[in-house]
Backbone bond lengths (Angstrom), bond angles and torsions (degrees), N, CA, C in turn:
res aa  C-N    CA-C-N  psi(-1)  N-CA   C-N-CA  omega(-1)  CA-C   N-CA-C  phi
1 X - - - 1.441 - - 1.526 111.12 -
2 X 1.333 114.43 142.21 1.454 120.31 -177.61 1.507 111.49 -62.58
3 X 1.318 119.32 -32.77 1.465 121.76 -178.07 1.529 112.21 -59.58
4 X 1.324 118.33 -28.03 1.446 121.62 179.67 1.506 112.61 -67.00
5 X 1.325 118.49 -20.00 1.455 122.31 -176.37 1.533 111.37 -99.51
6 X 1.311 118.68 -0.53 1.443 122.10 -169.37 1.514 115.13 -70.83
7 X 1.302 118.10 -43.08 1.484 120.67 -173.47 1.485 114.26 -97.45
8 X 1.360 117.56 163.26 1.457 121.24 -179.20 1.516 111.60 -62.98
9 X 1.330 118.91 -30.84 1.445 120.73 -179.77 1.544 111.92 -67.52
10 X 1.332 115.77 -25.09 1.465 119.24 -177.66 1.508 113.22 -66.32
11 X 1.327 117.39 -34.18 1.450 118.90 -177.79 1.520 112.69 -117.45
12 X 1.318 118.87 -9.37 1.463 120.43 -175.54 1.517 113.64 -92.13
13 X 1.304 118.57 -16.34 1.461 121.20 -176.02 1.526 110.83 -95.75
14 X 1.331 115.81 146.89 1.446 119.19 174.93 1.528 110.26 -107.90
15 X 1.292 118.40 20.33 1.441 121.91 177.90 1.541 109.73 -72.96
16 X 1.298 114.85 156.11 1.462 119.94 177.62 1.531 108.55 -56.98
17 X 1.307 115.06 132.51 1.458 119.45 177.30 1.501 114.82 90.57
18 X 1.312 119.70 -1.34 1.473 122.00 -179.65 1.535 109.76 -102.33
19 X 1.316 116.64 138.22 1.452 121.51 177.46 1.520 111.33 -78.09
20 X 1.342 115.83 143.17 1.448 121.77 179.10 1.522 110.52 -137.27
21 X 1.356 116.04 131.28 1.452 120.61 176.89 1.522 107.84 -71.28
22 X 1.356 117.48 128.82 1.463 120.52 -178.11 1.532 112.74 -124.37
23 X 1.318 119.47 -11.93 1.437 119.45 179.56 1.522 113.48 174.04
24 X 1.313 115.83 -172.35 1.465 123.72 -176.53 1.527 110.28 -120.14
25 X 1.311 116.49 137.10 1.432 122.91 177.26 1.551 110.05 -56.12
26 X 1.330 114.58 -41.57 1.488 120.06 -176.32 1.535 112.16 -66.18
27 X 1.321 119.03 -14.49 1.447 123.26 -179.53 1.541 113.32 -93.69
28 X 1.349 116.12 2.25 1.438 119.55 -170.09 1.535 110.02 -129.72
29 X 1.351 117.70 92.11 1.458 120.38 176.91 1.542 111.99 -67.20
30 X 1.329 117.69 162.30 1.466 119.81 178.77 1.530 112.90 -51.88
31 X 1.326 115.37 138.67 1.486 126.21 -179.68 1.514 113.25 70.47
32 X 1.311 118.11 -0.02 1.463 120.97 179.04 1.538 109.68 -84.22
33 X 1.307 114.63 157.17 1.453 121.39 176.80 1.505 111.66 -119.05
34 X 1.313 115.58 144.22 1.444 123.00 177.44 1.527 107.48 -117.04
35 X 1.327 118.07 117.36 1.442 120.31 178.72 1.512 107.32 -87.16
36 X 1.313 115.60 131.84 1.468 122.93 -177.55 1.532 108.05 -140.71
37 X 1.313 116.05 -171.03 1.473 120.63 178.02 1.526 108.65 -143.04
38 X 1.316 114.20 147.83 1.459 122.21 171.75 1.511 104.13 -120.26
39 X 1.320 115.62 98.45 1.462 119.81 -170.91 1.512 106.77 64.43
40 X 1.343 118.44 -133.54 1.451 119.17 179.66 1.523 114.73 -82.96
41 X 1.330 116.89 -1.81 1.461 119.47 -173.71 1.512 112.15 -95.24
42 X 1.327 119.35 122.80 1.452 122.03 177.51 1.518 110.93 -74.05
43 X 1.331 115.84 149.14 1.457 121.18 178.52 1.527 108.15 -147.21
44 X 1.324 114.68 164.85 1.458 123.06 175.23 1.508 109.21 -118.63
45 X 1.332 116.20 136.71 1.446 122.79 167.11 1.534 106.64 -109.11
46 X 1.313 116.27 122.34 1.434 123.09 -175.72 1.524 110.33 -112.50
47 X 1.330 117.54 132.52 1.453 123.12 176.59 1.556 106.85 -88.53
48 X 1.294 115.73 106.98 1.463 121.34 -178.67 1.525 110.56 -81.47
49 X 1.309 116.81 164.95 1.451 122.19 179.91 1.528 111.29 -97.09
50 X 1.328 117.80 -0.24 1.449 122.74 178.75 1.539 108.15 -134.62
51 X 1.300 117.13 172.55 1.474 122.03 177.36 1.514 109.21 -76.36
52 X 1.328 120.80 139.95 1.458 124.12 -7.62 1.517 110.51 -68.60
53 X 1.315 117.36 148.06 1.466 122.11 -171.99 1.525 112.58 -69.48
54 X 1.313 118.53 -24.08 1.455 121.56 -177.51 1.520 111.62 -132.58
55 X 1.309 116.42 151.77 1.460 123.06 177.69 1.513 108.61 -141.04
56 X 1.325 116.24 138.80 1.477 120.89 177.33 1.508 108.88 -117.24
57 X 1.319 116.09 127.73 1.471 122.46 -176.80 1.526 110.03 -134.74
58 X 1.312 114.91 150.33 1.453 119.73 174.62 1.534 109.15 -61.26
59 X 1.338 114.66 145.90 1.468 119.90 175.86 1.503 110.36 -96.53
60 X 1.320 117.90 12.74 1.465 121.46 -178.11 1.541 108.71 -103.03
61 X 1.326 116.02 118.21 1.456 121.28 -178.82 1.534 109.32 -62.66
62 X 1.321 114.74 140.45 1.481 120.73 -178.91 1.519 112.38 -78.64
63 X 1.301 118.41 -1.02 1.473 120.53 177.83 1.514 109.83 -84.29
64 X 1.328 116.98 -73.81 1.459 121.03 -176.59 1.511 114.54 -120.74
65 X 1.325 116.87 6.58 1.450 120.71 177.51 1.489 115.49 86.23
66 X 1.316 117.99 14.45 1.484 120.54 176.63 1.529 108.82 -68.60
67 X 1.307 117.08 159.46 1.454 121.34 177.24 1.518 108.75 -85.04
68 X 1.349 116.18 125.56 1.444 120.76 178.86 1.517 110.55 -83.53
69 X 1.301 116.54 152.82 1.476 124.15 177.97 1.524 108.59 -113.20
70 X 1.333 115.12 142.79 1.462 121.50 177.19 1.520 109.44 -96.63
71 X 1.330 115.91 131.65 1.474 121.83 177.64 1.525 107.06 -117.16
72 X 1.325 116.24 99.66 1.462 120.49 -175.91 1.544 111.36 -66.06
73 X 1.322 117.82 -30.02 1.471 119.60 178.88 1.508 112.09 -68.08
74 X 1.333 117.26 -27.82 1.488 121.48 178.81 1.498 113.19 -102.32
75 X 1.350 117.42 -13.91 1.453 121.72 -179.27 1.520 113.01 67.37
76 X 1.353 116.38 38.10 1.471 119.17 -179.64 1.526 111.12 -149.18
77 X 1.324 112.56 161.43 1.464 123.06 172.39 1.510 107.30 -97.85
78 X 1.338 115.57 144.35 1.479 120.36 178.36 1.514 109.66 -131.02
79 X 1.306 115.87 131.81 1.470 121.74 173.34 1.503 108.45 -99.63
80 X 1.338 118.25 117.48 1.468 121.26 -174.91 1.531 114.35 -71.69
81 X 1.325 116.94 -17.22 1.496 118.63 -175.96 1.525 112.89 -65.76
82 X 1.312 118.63 -48.78 1.456 121.12 -178.02 1.512 112.25 -136.65
83 X 1.343 115.39 27.03 1.452 122.06 175.48 1.520 113.65 61.37
84 X 1.342 116.62 34.40 1.454 120.60 173.83 1.515 110.66 -73.26
85 X 1.339 116.49 142.27 1.463 120.94 179.87 1.546 108.57 -129.27
86 X 1.328 115.13 141.85 1.461 122.90 178.64 1.516 108.12 -129.33
87 X 1.338 116.54 146.24 1.477 119.19 178.88 1.515 109.05 -80.53
88 X 1.348 115.43 -176.43 1.427 121.59 -174.99 1.542 113.20 -65.74
89 X 1.341 116.15 -18.55 1.456 121.34 175.48 1.527 112.11 -90.19
90 X 1.329 117.71 -4.69 1.451 122.38 -178.75 1.502 115.44 91.49
91 X 1.335 117.78 3.66 1.468 121.88 179.29 1.528 110.62 -77.92
92 X 1.347 116.27 143.02 1.455 120.68 179.27 1.520 109.65 -67.05
93 X 1.358 115.95 129.61 1.477 119.40 175.33 1.528 111.89 -113.90
94 X 1.340 117.79 -19.95 1.460 119.62 174.15 1.514 110.77 -166.54
95 X 1.316 115.12 161.95 1.459 120.45 178.07 1.507 113.49 92.11
96 X 1.332 116.68 -172.91 1.463 120.98 -173.58 1.542 117.83 -83.55
97 X 1.345 121.64 -8.15 1.455 117.44 -177.90 1.501 112.34 -54.75
98 X 1.338 118.26 131.54 1.477 120.52 -176.18 1.539 113.25 -82.41
99 X 1.321 118.23 -18.34 1.461 121.69 -175.42 1.501 111.59 -142.98
100 X 1.324 115.69 165.44 1.471 122.78 175.33 1.540 109.43 -67.51
101 X 1.323 114.66 164.50 1.478 119.08 175.03 1.522 108.78 -70.47
102 X 1.334 117.65 135.01 1.490 119.33 179.94 1.523 110.77 -63.98
103 X 1.347 115.15 138.38 1.471 119.60 178.53 1.516 112.75 -86.68
104 X 1.289 115.18 161.25 1.451 124.21 168.81 1.512 107.66 -118.71
105 X 1.371 116.75 145.95 1.452 117.65 170.07 1.508 108.62 -66.54
106 X 1.320 117.16 149.32 1.444 121.75 -178.02 1.508 109.60 -139.32
107 X 1.324 116.43 137.49 1.462 122.48 173.92 1.508 108.94 -140.78
108 X 1.340 114.20 153.79 1.460 119.75 176.36 1.516 107.83 -119.73
109 X 1.350 114.11 141.82 1.471 120.19 173.72 1.528 103.71 -132.97
110 X 1.329 114.63 109.42 1.456 119.22 -174.73 1.522 108.81 63.26
111 X 1.311 117.08 -124.81 1.481 122.86 -179.58 1.539 111.33 -91.94
112 X 1.322 118.12 -4.31 1.450 121.88 -175.56 1.534 113.01 -88.30
113 X 1.325 116.17 138.90 1.472 123.03 175.56 1.502 108.38 -108.19
114 X 1.330 116.77 124.02 1.457 123.72 179.25 1.529 109.36 -115.38
115 X 1.328 117.07 143.72 1.443 120.48 173.05 1.517 109.17 -124.80
116 X 1.342 114.38 158.49 1.446 120.71 176.73 1.518 107.39 -138.82
117 X 1.311 116.46 130.52 1.437 121.94 177.92 1.527 107.51 -74.13
118 X 1.321 116.52 127.92 1.461 121.38 -179.10 1.505 110.87 -77.50
119 X 1.321 118.07 -38.48 1.460 123.68 179.83 1.537 107.57 -161.10
120 X 1.309 117.10 158.84 1.464 118.71 178.78 1.520 111.89 -60.56
121 X 1.348 115.69 143.76 1.465 118.25 179.66 1.473 111.70 -61.91
122 X 1.352 119.61 -30.23 1.457 121.33 177.86 1.522 110.04 -64.63
123 X 1.323 117.98 -35.06 1.472 121.29 176.93 1.517 109.23 -68.29
124 X 1.332 117.91 -38.24 1.465 121.49 178.54 1.512 109.72 -59.46
125 X 1.317 117.50 -42.23 1.445 120.73 -178.73 1.523 112.07 -67.15
126 X 1.326 115.74 -35.46 1.471 119.47 -178.37 1.510 111.59 -72.01
127 X 1.361 116.47 -36.69 1.473 118.24 -173.47 1.536 111.91 -83.86
128 X 1.338 115.95 -20.41 1.480 118.30 -179.56 1.516 110.85 71.07
129 X 1.340 117.26 25.11 1.467 121.18 -177.40 1.518 110.72 -66.49
């Protein structure tokens, strides 16, 4: 809803459940990734070739917390620490990571891309979701 983007608290806070502007649709061609941050936590916004057109995922590997890199030519995330690989949806495809990359809620308003943290990453690690 548009009302969620109206006030400064809607996009200025990095608290759980707050929307944050992270980029522009026009800056992200298909299969490309945009590295951004939600507070201190890095994340990737990926432009998919099917609906939904965009996906936001944590850039923190679920194995040892290394920062994953997006390779648009291969359509996968790679964790350099132990060669973990994740598909475009964030699901583990090889290596030691025990879980998929945590998702962020994502909405677009005009050309703007907003993300919202669903829960703290530390909670994600504890629940094994």
